[in-house]
C-alpha positions as CSV (number, residue, x, y, z in Angstrom):
1,M,-0.2,0.2,0.1
2,S,2.7,2.3,0.9
3,N,4.6,1.8,-2.6
4,V,1.0,3.0,-3.9
5,F,0.8,6.2,-1.8
6,T,4.6,6.9,-2.9
7,R,3.9,6.6,-6.9
8,I,0.9,8.8,-6.4
9,K,2.9,11.5,-4.6
10,D,5.9,11.0,-7.2
11,A,3.2,11.6,-10.1
12,I,1.3,14.6,-8.5
13,S,4.8,15.8,-8.0
14,A,6.1,15.3,-11.2
15,D,3.3,17.3,-12.6
16,V,3.8,20.2,-10.1
17,H,7.1,20.4,-11.6
18,Q,6.0,20.1,-15.4
19,L,3.2,23.1,-14.4
20,L,5.9,25.1,-12.9
21,D,8.1,24.7,-16.0
22,Q,5.5,26.0,-18.1
23,K,4.6,29.1,-16.3
24,E,8.3,29.7,-16.2
25,E,8.1,29.8,-20.0
26,K,5.1,31.7,-20.1
27,N,5.9,34.1,-17.4
28,P,9.5,34.5,-16.5
29,I,9.4,37.6,-14.3
30,A,6.6,35.6,-12.2
31,A,9.0,32.6,-12.0
32,L,12.0,34.8,-10.8
33,N,9.8,36.1,-8.1
34,N,8.8,32.5,-6.9
35,Y,12.5,32.2,-6.8
36,L,13.1,35.4,-4.3
37,R,10.2,34.3,-2.3
38,Q,11.7,30.9,-1.4
39,S,15.0,32.2,-0.9
40,E,13.3,34.7,1.4
41,I,12.2,31.6,3.4
42,E,15.3,30.4,3.3
43,K,17.3,33.2,4.3
44,E,14.8,33.3,7.3
45,K,15.5,29.6,8.4
46,V,19.3,30.2,8.2
47,K,18.8,33.3,10.5
48,K,16.7,31.3,12.8
49,L,19.8,28.3,12.7
50,L,21.9,31.4,13.6
51,Q,20.0,32.4,16.7
52,R,20.1,29.0,17.9
53,H,23.8,29.0,18.1
54,Y,23.9,32.4,19.6
55,K,21.6,30.7,22.5
56,L,24.4,27.7,22.3
57,K,27.1,29.8,22.6
58,E,25.5,31.2,25.7
59,E,25.0,28.1,27.1
60,F,28.6,26.8,26.8
61,T,29.7,30.0,28.0
62,N,27.6,29.8,31.3
63,E,28.3,26.0,31.5
64,Y,32.3,26.7,31.0
65,H,32.3,29.2,33.8
66,Q,30.7,27.6,36.1
67,A,32.6,24.6,35.5
68,E,36.1,26.3,36.2
69,E,34.4,28.1,39.3
70,Q,33.6,24.5,40.5
71,A,37.2,22.9,39.3
72,M,38.9,26.0,41.3
73,K,36.9,25.7,44.3
74,R,37.2,22.0,44.6
75,K,41.4,22.4,43.9
76,S,41.6,25.4,46.6
77,Q,39.6,23.1,49.3
78,A,42.0,20.1,48.2
79,D,44.6,21.9,49.2
80,I,43.5,22.8,52.4
81,A,42.6,19.0,53.4
82,K,46.0,18.1,52.2
83,R,47.4,20.5,55.0
84,A,45.5,19.2,57.1
85,N,46.1,15.7,56.3
86,E,42.7,14.6,55.6
87,E,43.5,12.3,53.1
88,E,39.9,11.3,52.4
89,L,38.8,15.0,51.8
90,Y,41.4,15.7,49.7
91,H,41.0,12.5,47.3
92,Y,37.3,13.3,47.2
93,A,38.1,17.2,46.4
94,M,41.0,16.4,44.2
95,K,38.5,13.5,41.9
96,E,36.0,16.4,41.9
97,Y,38.6,19.3,40.5
98,E,39.4,16.5,37.7
99,E,35.5,16.0,37.1
100,Y,35.0,19.9,36.9
101,D,38.2,20.1,35.1
102,R,37.6,18.1,32.5
103,R,33.9,19.5,32.0
104,A,35.1,22.9,31.9
105,K,37.8,22.0,29.2
106,R,35.1,19.8,27.1
107,M,32.8,23.1,27.4
108,K,35.7,25.5,26.3
109,T,36.2,23.5,23.5
110,S,32.1,23.3,22.5
111,R,32.1,27.2,23.4
112,E,35.2,27.6,20.5
113,N,33.8,25.2,18.1
114,T,30.1,27.1,18.4
115,I,32.0,30.9,17.8
116,A,33.8,29.3,14.9
117,Q,30.9,28.2,13.4
118,I,28.5,31.2,14.5
119,E,31.4,33.3,12.0
120,Q,30.9,30.8,9.2
121,L,26.9,30.9,9.5
122,E,27.3,35.1,9.5
123,S,29.7,34.8,6.8
124,K,27.3,33.0,4.5
125,Y,24.5,34.5,5.5
126,K,25.7,37.8,4.7
127,E,26.6,36.6,1.4
128,M,23.4,35.1,0.9
129,N,22.2,38.4,1.8
130,H,24.1,40.2,-1.1
131,K,23.1,37.3,-3.5
132,L,19.6,38.3,-2.5
133,K,19.8,41.8,-3.0
134,D,21.7,41.3,-6.6
135,M,19.0,39.4,-7.6
136,K,16.4,41.9,-6.5
137,L,18.0,44.5,-8.5
138,K,18.1,41.9,-11.6
139,Q,14.4,41.6,-10.6
140,M,13.9,45.2,-11.2
141,E,16.1,45.5,-14.3
142,L,14.3,42.5,-16.3
143,M,11.2,43.9,-15.3
144,G,11.7,47.4,-17.1
145,R,13.4,45.3,-19.9
146,E,9.7,43.6,-19.6
147,N,8.0,46.4,-19.8
148,V,9.8,48.3,-22.7
149,A,9.2,44.9,-24.6
150,R,5.7,44.2,-23.8
151,T,4.9,48.0,-25.0
152,N,6.9,47.5,-28.2
153,Q,5.0,44.2,-29.1
154,Q,1.8,46.3,-28.5
155,I,2.8,49.1,-30.7
156,N,4.1,47.0,-33.1
157,R,0.7,45.1,-32.9
158,V,-1.3,48.1,-33.3
159,L,0.8,49.8,-36.1
160,H,1.7,46.8,-38.4
161,G,-0.3,43.5,-36.7
162,D,-2.6,42.0,-38.9
163,G,-1.7,43.6,-42.7
164,E,-4.3,45.0,-45.0
165,N,-7.0,43.4,-42.3
166,A,-6.0,46.4,-39.7
167,Y,-6.5,49.1,-42.2
168,N,-9.8,47.5,-43.2
169,R,-10.8,47.6,-39.7
170,F,-9.7,51.5,-39.7
171,N,-11.5,51.7,-43.0
172,E,-14.9,50.3,-41.5
173,L,-14.6,52.1,-38.5
174,E,-14.4,55.7,-40.6
175,S,-17.3,54.4,-42.9
176,F,-19.2,53.4,-39.8
177,I,-18.3,56.8,-37.9
178,D,-19.3,58.8,-41.4
179,R,-22.8,57.2,-41.4
180,I,-23.3,58.0,-37.5
181,E,-22.5,61.8,-38.3
182,K,-24.9,61.8,-41.3
183,K,-27.6,60.7,-39.2
184,V,-27.0,63.3,-36.5
185,N,-26.9,65.9,-38.4
186,K,-29.7,64.9,-40.7
187,A,-31.8,64.7,-36.9
188,Y,-31.0,67.9,-36.3
189,Y,-31.1,69.4,-39.6
190,E,-35.1,68.1,-39.5
191,S,-35.5,69.1,-35.8
192,T,-34.7,72.8,-36.3
193,F,-35.7,73.2,-39.7
194,D,-39.4,74.2,-37.9
195,Q,-37.7,76.8,-36.1
196,R,-35.4,78.1,-38.6
197,I,-38.4,78.6,-40.9
198,A,-40.4,80.6,-38.1
199,D,-37.4,82.6,-37.4
200,L,-37.2,83.8,-40.6
201,E,-41.0,84.7,-40.9
202,R,-40.7,86.2,-37.9
203,D,-37.6,88.6,-39.0
204,M,-39.3,89.2,-42.7
205,N,-42.5,90.3,-41.0
206,F,-40.4,93.0,-38.7
207,A,-38.4,94.3,-41.5
208,K,-41.6,94.8,-43.2
209,E,-43.1,96.5,-40.4
210,N,-40.2,98.6,-39.7
211,S,-40.3,99.6,-44.0
212,D,-44.1,101.0,-43.6
213,E,-43.3,102.8,-40.5
214,N,-40.6,105.0,-42.7
215,R,-42.5,105.3,-45.5
216,A,-45.5,106.7,-43.4
């Protein structure tokens, strides 16, 4: 049964990768954006690892200091017991001293290794940040180039696309607008005809009245 689920999972994964590859070919900027998002996620993971190492360094440092203090304390107590000829106390103190001293050396080595690891991780983290910054700048440059390419493509499609068909569509549109203008002008002429005749008649009557008054 597990083999069946594995085959199904692999088949789905293959379909997803194929889909992503197709999307990358159709829209490379979108694919780059996706890569940058994934890189940001990975950067956050590295940052968390660094923080864990800082915490480990503090813990190793605390353990080292505690073991070192206990070792010095037991060494001093062993010296006192030796001077007092207390063999049992002396051997116990020395045994404790050796245990704490061994632990202190171990914690010191672990602390030094952790510091070296932190330096390496910090160096790689800084390098990752610089790479991501360069990728983002490259993204901006590619977006600018893509905008220019798409704009030129649109312009060329309008100016040169479809050959005679483009001009035919412009001619058809021009003829259509001419027909609309003629209909509008005709409707306007017809709607104002009666008013224009009435205005002419009024003006003529007014002129006639003035002429008759002048003769009188």
